[in-house]
C-alpha positions as CSV (number, residue, x, y, z in Angstrom):
1,X,30.9,-13.0,26.8
2,X,27.6,-14.6,27.4
3,X,24.9,-14.1,24.8
4,X,27.0,-12.4,22.5
5,X,26.9,-13.2,19.0
6,X,30.3,-14.1,16.0
7,X,31.2,-11.1,14.4
8,X,31.0,-14.0,11.0
9,X,27.4,-14.6,11.9
10,X,26.7,-11.0,12.1
11,X,28.1,-10.3,8.9
12,X,26.1,-12.8,7.3
13,X,23.0,-12.1,8.6
14,X,23.1,-8.5,6.8
15,X,24.4,-10.0,3.7
16,X,21.2,-12.1,3.5
17,X,19.1,-9.4,4.8
18,X,20.4,-7.8,2.3
19,X,19.7,-9.9,-0.6
20,X,16.1,-10.7,1.0
21,X,15.5,-7.1,0.6
22,X,17.0,-6.5,-3.2
23,X,14.8,-9.8,-4.3
24,X,12.0,-7.9,-2.4
25,X,11.9,-4.9,-3.8
26,X,12.5,-6.7,-7.4
27,X,9.4,-9.0,-7.1
28,X,7.5,-5.7,-6.3
29,X,8.3,-3.7,-9.2
30,X,8.4,-6.3,-11.7
31,X,4.7,-7.2,-10.0
32,X,4.0,-3.4,-10.3
33,X,5.6,-2.4,-14.0
34,X,5.1,-5.5,-16.1
35,X,1.6,-4.7,-17.1
36,X,2.9,-1.2,-18.5
37,X,6.0,-2.3,-19.8
38,X,5.2,-2.9,-23.8
39,X,3.5,0.6,-23.3
40,X,6.6,2.0,-22.2
41,X,9.1,1.0,-24.7
42,X,6.7,1.4,-27.4
43,X,6.6,5.2,-26.2
44,X,10.0,5.5,-26.0
45,X,10.3,3.9,-29.2
46,X,7.8,6.9,-30.6
47,X,9.5,9.6,-28.4
48,X,13.2,9.0,-28.3
49,X,15.2,9.8,-24.9
50,X,11.5,10.9,-23.1
51,X,11.7,8.8,-19.9
52,X,8.6,7.2,-20.4
53,X,6.4,6.2,-16.9
54,X,2.9,4.8,-17.3
55,X,1.2,3.3,-14.2
56,X,-2.7,2.3,-13.8
57,X,-5.1,2.4,-10.6
58,X,-6.6,4.6,-8.6
59,X,-5.5,7.0,-6.0
60,X,-5.3,5.2,-2.2
61,X,-5.9,8.4,-0.4
62,X,-10.2,8.8,-1.3
63,X,-10.4,5.8,-3.1
64,X,-14.0,6.2,-3.6
65,X,-13.9,9.6,-5.3
66,X,-11.1,8.6,-7.8
67,X,-11.5,7.6,-11.1
68,X,-9.3,4.5,-12.0
69,X,-6.8,5.9,-14.3
70,X,-3.9,5.1,-16.2
71,X,-1.2,7.9,-16.2
72,X,1.5,8.5,-18.8
73,X,4.5,10.9,-17.9
74,X,7.1,11.9,-20.8
75,X,9.7,14.3,-21.4
76,X,9.7,16.8,-23.6
77,X,12.1,19.0,-24.4
78,X,10.0,21.9,-25.1
79,X,7.6,24.1,-22.4
80,X,4.9,22.6,-22.4
81,X,2.2,25.7,-20.6
82,X,3.8,27.8,-23.2
83,X,3.3,25.3,-26.1
84,X,-0.3,25.5,-28.4
85,X,-2.7,23.1,-28.9
86,X,-1.6,22.4,-32.0
87,X,1.8,21.8,-30.5
88,X,0.9,19.1,-28.0
89,X,-1.5,17.4,-29.7
90,X,1.0,15.1,-32.0
91,X,2.1,14.2,-28.6
92,X,-1.0,13.8,-27.4
93,X,-3.1,12.1,-30.1
94,X,0.3,9.2,-30.6
95,X,0.6,8.4,-26.6
96,X,-3.4,8.1,-26.4
97,X,-2.8,5.9,-29.7
98,X,-0.3,3.7,-28.3
99,X,-2.2,3.1,-25.1
100,X,-5.3,1.7,-26.8
101,X,-2.5,-0.7,-28.9
102,X,-0.4,-2.2,-25.8
103,X,-3.1,-1.5,-22.7
104,X,-6.4,-2.9,-22.4
105,X,-8.2,0.5,-21.6
106,X,-11.8,-0.9,-20.6
107,X,-10.4,-1.2,-16.9
108,X,-9.7,2.8,-16.9
109,X,-11.9,5.6,-17.0
110,X,-9.5,8.2,-17.9
111,X,-6.3,8.4,-19.2
112,X,-4.0,11.2,-18.5
113,X,-1.1,12.2,-20.5
114,X,2.0,14.6,-18.4
115,X,4.2,16.5,-20.4
116,X,7.2,17.1,-18.5
117,X,9.7,20.0,-19.2
118,X,13.2,20.1,-16.7
119,X,15.0,23.3,-16.4
120,X,17.8,22.5,-14.7
121,X,18.9,24.5,-11.5
122,X,14.7,25.5,-12.3
123,X,11.1,24.6,-11.3
124,X,10.3,21.3,-13.2
125,X,7.3,22.3,-15.8
126,X,4.2,20.1,-16.8
127,X,1.2,20.2,-18.5
128,X,-1.5,17.5,-17.9
129,X,-4.5,16.5,-19.6
130,X,-7.1,14.2,-19.0
131,X,-9.0,11.9,-21.9
132,X,-11.7,10.0,-20.9
133,X,-11.8,6.6,-22.2
134,X,-15.5,6.3,-23.2
135,X,-15.2,8.6,-25.6
136,X,-11.8,7.4,-27.3
137,X,-13.4,4.3,-28.6
């Protein structure tokens, strides 16, 4: 049949495409998380099982209106909305201390700390704290 492609070439092309996409995804993720990985490791060591995520930058949707933010998200085993400030203060102060140690905060205007509590078969509960880096010095 004219214009048909051999099955072996199709399969090899699919494998080549899969390898290319996997490599591209790995390179993107490596570049995206590398600056924050030392902080994530330190948070995980300080708060085992907290599944820390750290990202930095600005929201893309309204770039002019949003400050440059370092966002730290950790999982906690209590409801942060019902917790008092005294109960969450050890978490926020330790996270800010770790952020100062492992990230150059001069490139950020604020640090957001999100305490997240996941309840099986229920809504995720979270509480957000925002700290100005100018006040952290």
